[in-house]
C-alpha positions in Angstrom: 83.0 118.9 100.0 86.2 120.3 100.5 87.4 117.2 102.2 86.9 115.6 99.0 89.2 118.5 96.9 91.7 118.6 99.7 92.3 115.1 99.7 91.9 115.0 95.8 94.4 117.5 95.7 96.6 115.6 98.6 96.9 112.6 96.0 97.4 114.0 93.4 101.1 115.3 94.7 104.4 113.5 94.0 105.8 113.5 97.4 105.0 110.5 99.6 105.5 113.2 102.6 101.6 115.2 101.8 100.5 111.9 100.5 101.2 110.9 104.1 99.2 113.7 105.5 96.4 111.5 105.0 97.0 108.8 106.8 99.7 110.2 110.3 97.9 110.5 113.5 97.9 113.7 115.3 99.1 113.8 118.8 96.0 112.0 120.6 96.7 109.0 118.1 93.8 109.9 116.0 93.9 109.3 112.0 91.1 111.2 110.0 89.9 108.0 109.2 90.0 107.0 113.7 88.5 110.6 113.3 85.5 110.2 111.5 84.9 106.8 112.5 83.9 108.4 116.6 82.1 111.0 115.2 79.8 108.9 113.3 80.4 110.1 109.6 79.3 107.7 108.1 80.3 109.2 104.8 83.3 110.9 105.2 84.5 107.1 107.1 84.0 105.0 104.1 85.5 107.5 101.7 88.2 107.3 103.8 88.4 103.4 104.2 88.1 103.2 101.0 90.7 105.6 100.5 93.3 104.0 102.9 92.8 100.9 100.3 93.9 102.8 97.1 96.8 104.1 98.5 97.4 100.7 99.3 96.7 101.1 103.5 94.4 98.2 105.4 91.9 100.1 106.9 91.4 97.2 109.2 94.9 97.4 110.9 95.0 97.9 114.5 96.3 100.9 116.4 98.7 100.5 118.5 96.7 99.0 121.2 95.6 96.2 119.3 92.2 98.4 118.5 90.4 98.5 115.1 87.6 100.8 113.5 84.9 98.6 114.8 86.4 98.4 118.2 86.2 101.9 118.6 82.7 101.7 116.9 81.1 98.9 119.3 82.6 101.3 121.9 80.5 104.1 120.8 77.1 101.2 120.9 73.8 102.5 119.5 75.1 105.8 118.4 77.6 104.7 115.7 75.3 101.8 114.2 75.2 103.9 110.7 78.9 103.7 110.6 79.2 100.5 111.6 77.0 99.0 109.2 78.3 101.0 106.2 82.0 100.1 107.0 80.8 96.3 107.6 79.8 96.6 104.2 82.8 97.7 102.3 84.7 95.2 100.6 87.8 94.9 99.2 89.1 92.8 96.5 92.6 91.5 96.6 93.2 89.4 93.8 90.6 91.4 91.2 88.4 88.4 92.4 88.0 87.9 96.0 86.6 90.5 98.1 87.6 90.8 101.9 85.0 92.1 104.0 86.6 95.2 106.3 85.9 93.5 109.0 88.1 91.2 108.1 92.3 92.1 108.4 94.5 92.0 105.4 97.7 89.4 106.0 100.9 91.7 106.3 99.0 94.3 108.3 101.1 97.1 109.5 100.4 99.0 112.9 98.8 102.7 111.8 
């Protein structure tokens, strides 16, 4: 619950650098979304994927190595099946009508 309160506090900031803390990568090259995904934290991973979308970030964008969240999960095998299913089930509306699955990248994707 503390994570949700922290993210809410960050998003309420008007300084874009503070908001960017949610999506920045650490020294190991992992963002909060990447980390929660590879540690199989289904609830937080789906929350952060939704948060990325709300912030205008594409949770489906590949990293510098060309890997998406789904690639990371696939490498973990059966241990990550709950998180994998939850992320695949997410849908994002691009124009209010169409829904895009999280496993299909948006156009104009910038490298995370």
